[in-house]
C-alpha positions as CSV (number, residue, x, y, z in Angstrom):
1,M,89.2,147.9,106.0
2,T,91.5,145.1,105.6
3,N,95.0,146.0,103.6
4,I,95.7,142.8,101.3
5,V,99.1,143.1,99.6
6,V,99.4,140.8,96.8
7,T,103.2,140.2,96.1
8,F,103.0,137.9,93.2
9,A,102.3,139.0,89.5
10,A,98.7,138.4,89.1
11,D,97.1,138.4,85.6
12,T,94.1,140.0,84.6
13,E,91.8,137.0,85.5
14,Q,93.4,136.6,89.0
15,R,93.1,140.2,89.6
16,E,89.6,140.2,88.9
17,I,89.1,137.3,91.1
18,L,90.7,138.8,94.2
19,T,89.0,142.1,93.8
20,K,85.5,140.6,93.7
21,I,86.3,138.3,96.6
22,F,87.5,141.2,98.9
23,D,85.2,144.0,98.0
24,P,84.3,146.0,99.9
25,S,85.5,144.8,102.8
26,G,89.4,144.5,101.8
27,R,91.5,146.8,99.8
28,V,93.7,144.7,97.4
29,I,97.3,146.3,96.5
30,F,99.2,144.6,93.8
31,L,102.8,145.2,94.8
32,S,104.1,144.7,91.1
33,D,102.0,147.7,90.0
34,L,103.7,150.3,92.5
35,P,106.7,152.4,92.1
36,D,109.6,152.2,94.6
37,E,108.4,154.9,97.2
38,D,104.7,153.2,97.2
39,R,106.0,149.6,97.6
40,V,107.6,150.5,101.0
41,R,104.5,152.3,102.3
42,E,102.0,149.6,101.1
43,L,104.1,147.1,102.5
44,S,104.5,148.7,105.9
45,E,100.9,149.3,106.1
46,A,99.7,145.7,105.3
47,D,97.6,143.7,107.5
48,V,97.9,140.6,104.9
49,L,100.4,139.8,102.6
50,F,99.5,137.2,99.9
51,S,102.7,135.6,98.4
52,W,103.9,132.9,96.3
53,S,107.7,133.1,96.8
54,P,108.4,135.9,99.3
55,T,112.2,136.2,98.8
56,R,111.5,136.6,94.9
57,E,108.9,139.0,95.1
58,I,109.8,141.3,98.1
59,R,113.2,143.1,98.0
60,A,115.6,142.2,100.7
61,E,115.9,145.9,102.0
62,E,112.0,145.9,102.2
63,F,111.5,143.0,104.6
64,A,112.6,145.4,107.6
65,K,109.6,147.7,106.8
66,I,107.2,144.7,107.2
67,T,105.9,145.4,110.8
68,K,102.3,145.5,111.2
69,V,101.3,142.7,109.0
70,K,99.3,140.1,110.8
71,M,99.0,137.1,108.1
72,L,100.9,135.9,105.4
73,Q,98.9,133.8,103.0
74,L,100.8,131.7,100.7
75,L,99.7,130.5,97.3
76,S,102.0,127.5,97.3
77,A,101.0,124.3,99.4
78,G,104.6,124.2,100.9
79,A,106.2,126.9,103.4
80,D,109.6,125.7,103.3
81,H,110.7,128.7,101.1
82,V,109.5,131.4,103.7
83,P,112.1,133.5,105.0
84,F,110.7,133.4,108.8
85,S,113.5,135.0,110.3
86,Q,113.0,138.1,108.4
87,L,109.3,138.5,109.2
88,P,107.7,139.5,112.6
89,S,107.5,136.7,115.0
90,S,103.9,137.5,115.8
91,L,102.9,136.7,112.2
92,V,100.4,134.0,111.3
93,V,101.6,132.2,108.2
94,A,99.6,129.8,106.4
95,C,100.2,127.7,103.5
96,N,97.5,126.7,100.8
97,A,96.9,123.3,101.9
98,G,94.6,121.3,100.0
99,A,94.4,123.8,97.1
100,Y,95.9,121.3,94.6
101,A,94.8,118.2,96.1
102,E,92.4,116.7,93.5
103,P,94.6,117.0,90.2
104,M,97.7,115.9,92.7
105,G,95.7,112.7,93.3
106,E,94.9,112.0,89.7
107,H,98.7,112.4,88.9
108,I,99.8,110.0,91.6
109,L,97.5,107.4,90.2
110,A,98.6,107.8,86.7
111,M,102.4,107.6,87.7
112,I,101.6,104.5,89.8
113,L,99.5,102.8,87.1
114,A,102.1,103.6,84.3
115,L,104.9,101.9,86.5
116,T,102.5,99.0,87.6
117,K,102.0,98.3,84.0
118,N,105.4,99.3,83.0
119,L,104.1,101.2,80.0
120,L,107.2,103.3,79.3
121,D,109.1,100.3,78.9
122,R,106.6,98.4,76.8
123,H,106.2,101.6,74.6
124,N,110.2,102.0,74.2
125,K,110.3,98.1,73.1
126,L,107.6,98.7,70.9
127,K,109.4,101.7,69.1
128,G,112.5,99.2,68.7
129,G,110.3,96.6,66.9
130,I,109.9,94.1,69.9
131,F,106.7,92.8,70.6
132,D,106.7,91.1,73.6
133,Q,103.1,90.1,74.3
134,S,104.3,87.3,77.1
135,N,105.5,90.1,79.5
136,V,103.3,90.1,82.3
137,N,101.7,93.2,84.0
138,R,101.4,93.7,87.7
139,R,98.1,94.2,89.0
140,L,97.0,97.1,91.2
141,Q,94.1,95.7,92.8
142,G,94.3,94.4,96.2
143,S,98.0,95.7,96.7
144,S,98.9,98.1,99.7
145,C,99.8,101.6,99.7
146,A,101.7,103.5,102.3
147,I,100.7,107.5,102.2
148,L,103.3,109.7,104.0
149,G,101.6,112.8,104.5
150,F,97.8,112.2,104.9
151,G,96.5,115.7,104.1
152,G,94.8,116.9,101.0
153,A,97.0,115.3,98.0
154,G,97.5,112.2,100.3
155,K,93.6,111.8,101.1
156,A,92.7,112.5,97.4
157,A,95.1,109.9,96.2
158,A,93.6,107.2,98.8
159,R,90.0,107.9,97.8
160,I,90.8,107.0,94.0
161,L,93.1,103.9,95.1
162,R,90.4,102.7,97.3
163,C,88.3,102.2,94.0
164,F,90.9,99.6,93.1
165,R,90.6,98.0,96.5
166,V,94.0,99.2,97.3
167,R,94.7,98.7,101.2
168,I,95.9,102.3,102.6
169,Y,98.3,102.7,105.5
170,A,98.7,106.3,106.4
171,I,100.9,108.7,108.4
172,N,100.0,112.0,109.5
173,T,101.1,114.2,112.4
174,T,98.3,113.3,114.8
175,G,97.6,109.5,114.0
176,K,93.9,110.3,113.4
177,T,91.8,110.6,110.6
178,N,88.0,110.3,109.7
179,E,88.9,108.4,106.3
180,S,88.2,104.8,105.9
181,I,91.4,103.3,105.8
182,E,93.1,100.1,107.3
183,F,95.8,102.0,109.4
184,I,96.7,105.6,110.4
185,G,99.8,106.4,112.4
186,T,102.5,108.9,113.0
187,I,106.1,109.1,112.0
188,K,106.8,106.7,114.7
189,D,105.1,104.3,112.7
190,L,107.4,104.8,109.5
191,D,109.1,101.4,109.6
192,H,105.8,99.5,109.9
193,V,104.1,100.9,107.0
194,L,107.3,101.0,104.9
195,Q,107.7,97.1,105.3
196,L,104.0,96.7,104.5
197,A,103.5,98.5,101.4
198,D,103.7,97.6,97.7
199,I,103.4,101.4,97.0
200,I,104.7,104.4,99.1
201,V,103.3,107.9,98.1
202,I,105.2,110.6,99.8
203,A,103.1,113.8,100.0
204,L,104.7,115.4,103.3
205,P,105.7,119.0,103.9
206,L,109.5,119.5,103.7
207,T,110.3,120.4,107.4
208,N,113.3,119.9,109.9
209,A,111.6,116.6,110.7
210,T,110.9,115.3,107.3
211,R,114.2,116.6,105.6
212,G,116.1,113.4,104.7
213,L,113.6,111.2,106.3
214,I,114.1,108.6,103.5
215,G,117.5,107.3,103.4
216,S,119.4,104.0,103.0
217,R,117.9,102.4,106.1
218,E,114.3,103.3,105.1
219,L,114.8,102.1,101.3
220,A,116.0,98.9,102.6
221,L,112.9,98.3,104.6
222,M,110.9,98.7,101.6
223,K,109.9,95.6,99.2
224,D,112.4,95.0,96.4
225,N,109.7,95.5,94.0
226,A,107.9,98.5,95.7
227,I,106.9,101.5,93.9
228,L,108.0,104.9,95.4
229,V,106.1,107.9,94.3
230,N,107.3,111.5,95.4
231,V,105.0,114.5,94.7
232,A,106.3,116.5,97.7
233,R,109.9,117.8,97.9
234,G,112.8,116.1,96.6
235,Q,115.0,116.8,99.6
236,I,112.7,114.5,102.0
237,I,114.5,111.5,100.1
238,S,118.4,111.0,99.9
239,E,119.1,111.3,96.4
240,A,122.3,109.3,96.5
241,A,120.4,106.4,98.6
242,L,117.7,106.3,96.2
243,Y,119.8,106.3,92.9
244,Q,121.7,103.4,94.7
245,K,118.4,101.5,95.5
246,L,117.3,102.1,91.9
247,K,120.7,101.0,90.4
248,T,121.0,97.8,92.4
249,C,117.2,96.6,92.6
250,P,116.0,96.5,89.1
251,N,112.5,95.7,90.3
252,F,112.1,98.4,92.6
253,M,110.8,101.5,90.8
254,A,110.5,105.2,91.3
255,A,108.0,107.9,90.1
256,I,109.6,111.4,90.8
257,D,107.6,114.6,90.3
258,A,109.6,116.5,93.1
259,W,113.1,116.9,92.1
260,W,116.4,117.9,94.4
261,N,117.4,120.6,92.2
262,E,114.6,122.3,90.1
263,P,114.7,125.4,87.8
264,D,114.3,128.6,89.8
265,Q,113.6,126.9,93.0
266,P,113.9,129.3,96.1
267,N,117.1,129.0,97.9
268,M,118.8,127.6,94.5
269,S,121.4,129.6,92.7
270,H,120.7,128.1,89.1
271,A,118.0,128.1,86.7
272,E,118.2,124.7,84.8
273,F,117.1,121.5,85.7
274,R,119.9,118.8,86.8
275,T,120.4,115.9,88.7
276,N,123.5,114.6,90.5
277,Y,122.7,111.1,89.4
278,P,121.5,110.0,85.9
279,F,117.9,109.0,87.2
280,L,116.3,109.2,83.9
281,D,118.7,106.7,82.2
282,L,117.3,103.9,84.5
283,P,114.4,102.0,83.0
284,N,112.8,101.7,86.4
285,V,112.1,105.6,86.9
286,L,109.5,107.7,85.5
287,G,109.8,111.5,86.1
288,S,107.5,114.6,85.6
289,P,108.4,118.1,86.1
290,H,107.0,118.8,89.3
291,N,103.4,119.4,87.7
292,S,101.4,117.1,89.4
293,G,99.0,119.9,90.5
294,I,98.9,122.0,87.4
295,V,95.8,121.6,85.3
296,P,94.0,124.2,83.5
297,G,92.7,127.2,85.7
298,T,94.8,125.8,88.7
299,L,96.4,129.0,89.8
300,S,93.1,130.6,89.7
301,E,91.6,127.9,91.9
302,G,94.5,128.1,94.2
303,I,93.9,131.8,94.4
304,K,90.2,131.5,95.5
305,H,91.1,128.7,97.9
306,A,93.8,131.0,99.8
307,A,91.5,134.1,99.4
308,A,88.9,132.2,101.3
309,N,91.3,131.6,104.0
310,I,92.2,135.3,104.3
311,R,88.7,136.2,104.4
312,R,88.3,133.9,107.5
313,F,91.1,135.2,109.2
314,T,89.8,138.8,108.6
315,K,86.7,137.7,110.4
316,N,88.3,135.9,113.2
317,E,87.3,132.5,112.1
318,R,89.5,129.2,112.0
319,I,91.8,129.2,109.3
320,S,93.5,126.2,107.5
321,G,97.2,125.5,106.8
322,I,98.8,127.1,109.6
323,V,102.5,126.5,110.0
324,K,105.0,126.8,112.9
325,P,108.4,128.8,112.2
326,S,110.1,126.4,114.5
327,D,109.6,123.4,112.1
328,Y,111.4,125.1,109.2
329,Q,113.9,127.4,111.1
């Protein structure tokens, strides 16, 4: 029987989902229920850890006891918060790739349309008594979109945007895709797609290769009236460079869902939202609180998606979302 230790605090519905999925082949243990002496024993005997944020859920002194575990399955789509150096080198780590793709695709479209039609500015002018019907909207149809990170969320966004006859120029790790799009390349093609795009969507994981990927040089390659959407991680973009671009190019717009300093973010020492620059004072910025994938039932669906991956692992079947520690350490 496979010992599956769930390290995050699951609610009643989520516990029922997991128990049902793994019964009778798996024994599901909820770490938050256990007294101290049992926590260490269960962690030392675990075959699989199912975690959201390992460093928040597992105590520092407990990591040394995790020696037999074969798989760490994440509830999150990203793996940049995993303490790889504290885990066995033989461990297979899988992120929850694609679990939140569909709602994220909708959110990306919503932010693009809001900025394309400049809805926030028009709304605020109406509140101030200004009825400016002559202000021309931009058209989404026929535009081009560069999608950096053509995984679950990127593909979901592309499928929706194709309904508007938007041309898609995508980048992934292999330079290959089965999707019907205009261009697929790798990071080597970054300059090419940035220069072509009316819209740039960032849906990349935060790794050593993508941290700071978009700086002053890359922003300068973008069109002066481009729309930049980030639903990935703030640290992929230079905060200072983006603010400068937005400040000096009023026709350039940004929709920011993923921020540089978020409340209770792993590896951050503060619990409040803050920015180092006043982005939200700019008229060409639209923000949301990193909730692009959060809709009713989203965590339950994410748990089902991750649990299916664990089941495949226990059956020696192909699993998804495997990450390389060397990409993060």
